[in-house]
C-alpha positions in Angstrom: 199.7 96.9 255.4 196.6 98.7 256.7 196.3 99.1 260.5 193.1 97.2 261.3 192.6 99.0 264.7 192.2 102.4 263.1 189.6 101.3 260.5 187.6 99.3 263.1 187.6 102.3 265.5 186.3 104.6 262.8 183.8 102.0 261.9 182.6 101.9 265.5 182.7 105.7 266.0 180.7 106.6 262.9 177.3 105.1 264.1 177.9 106.7 267.5 178.4 110.1 266.0 175.4 109.7 263.7 173.3 108.5 266.6 174.3 111.6 268.7 173.4 113.9 265.8 170.0 112.3 265.5 169.5 112.8 269.3 170.6 116.4 269.1 168.1 117.1 266.2 165.3 115.4 268.2 166.0 117.4 271.3 166.3 120.6 269.3 163.0 119.9 267.5 161.2 119.3 270.8 162.8 122.3 272.5 161.8 124.6 269.6 158.5 122.8 268.9 156.4 125.9 269.0 158.7 127.7 266.4 159.0 124.5 264.4 155.2 124.1 264.3 154.7 127.8 263.3 157.3 127.4 260.6 155.6 124.2 259.3 152.2 126.0 259.2 153.7 129.0 257.5 155.4 126.9 254.9 152.3 124.8 254.3 150.1 127.9 253.9 152.6 129.6 251.6 153.0 126.4 249.4 149.3 125.9 249.3 148.6 129.5 248.2 151.3 129.3 245.6 150.1 125.9 244.2 146.4 126.9 244.1 147.3 130.1 242.3 150.1 128.8 240.0 148.7 125.5 238.8 145.6 126.9 237.1 147.6 129.6 235.4 150.2 127.1 234.1 148.4 123.9 233.0 151.1 122.9 230.5 154.0 123.5 232.9 152.1 121.5 235.6 151.8 118.6 233.1 155.5 118.9 232.4 156.4 118.9 236.1 154.2 115.8 236.7 155.8 114.0 233.7 159.2 114.9 235.1 158.2 113.5 238.5 157.3 110.2 236.9 160.6 110.2 235.0 162.5 111.0 238.2 160.7 108.2 240.1 161.7 105.8 237.3 165.3 107.0 237.4 165.4 106.7 241.2 163.9 103.3 241.1 166.6 102.2 238.6 169.3 103.7 240.8 167.8 101.9 243.8 167.8 98.6 242.0 171.3 99.2 240.6 173.2 100.3 243.6 173.9 102.8 246.3 175.1 106.3 246.4 176.9 106.4 243.1 173.8 105.3 241.2 171.7 107.9 243.0 174.2 110.7 242.2 174.0 109.5 238.6 170.2 109.7 238.7 170.3 113.2 240.1 172.7 114.4 237.5 170.5 113.0 234.7 167.4 114.4 236.3 168.8 117.9 236.6 170.3 117.7 233.1 167.0 116.5 231.5 165.0 119.2 233.4 167.2 122.0 232.1 167.3 120.5 228.6 163.5 120.4 228.6 163.2 124.1 229.3 166.3 125.6 227.8 168.3 123.1 225.6 172.0 123.4 225.2 173.4 123.7 221.7 170.1 122.0 220.7 166.5 123.2 220.8 164.8 122.6 224.1 163.1 119.3 224.5 159.9 121.2 225.0 160.2 122.5 221.4 161.8 119.4 220.0 158.9 117.2 221.2 156.4 119.7 219.8 154.9 120.4 223.2 155.4 124.2 223.0 154.5 124.7 226.6 154.7 128.3 227.6 158.0 129.1 229.3 158.1 129.5 233.0 160.5 131.8 234.9 164.0 130.5 235.7 163.0 130.6 239.4 160.1 128.4 238.7 162.2 126.0 236.8 164.7 125.7 239.6 162.1 125.5 242.3 159.9 122.9 240.6 163.0 120.8 239.6 164.3 121.0 243.2 161.0 119.9 244.7 160.6 117.0 242.3 164.1 115.8 242.8 163.9 116.2 246.6 160.6 114.3 246.8 161.8 111.4 244.6 165.1 111.4 246.4 163.3 110.9 249.7 161.4 108.0 248.2 164.8 106.5 247.0 166.2 106.7 250.5 163.1 105.2 252.1 163.5 102.3 249.8 167.1 102.0 250.7 166.4 102.1 254.5 163.6 99.5 254.0 165.9 97.2 252.1 168.7 97.5 254.7 166.2 96.9 257.5 165.0 93.7 255.7 168.6 92.5 255.3 169.4 93.2 259.0 166.2 91.5 260.1 166.9 88.4 258.0 170.5 88.3 259.3 169.5 88.5 262.9 166.3 86.4 262.7 166.6 83.6 260.1 163.0 82.6 260.7 161.6 85.7 258.9 
């Protein structure tokens, strides 16, 4: 038989710990606001310079990245509709696998060549960076949808008039 006191105390303690972590992050961000702002400006400038120089030089790869972003949004939406964390992990594995198969293939020709696109290869660093950016952005959208859905459930539970 499972001890109910232990599981209820862990259930109570978890949101307290997460709340404290959020507060520590907020305090740290405010305390180091000058450094955080300088880092944000530097990252923004660096990313902007990279994009404005890279995109015109790689129109085919840019199209592939945008197509991958659409596919990742679709996979994340399906994961959102289907379930929680396990569905999202499945979506990430499929996204990473398809991105790598598009550029490199594994025991098969790359999907780039198989579909007849013949987009000029990009460096492995660019493959990893572009894939990570797309997966991160679409993952954030997934979690925003999850938070919105949980908020709506909570609101309807606590206020039946909504």
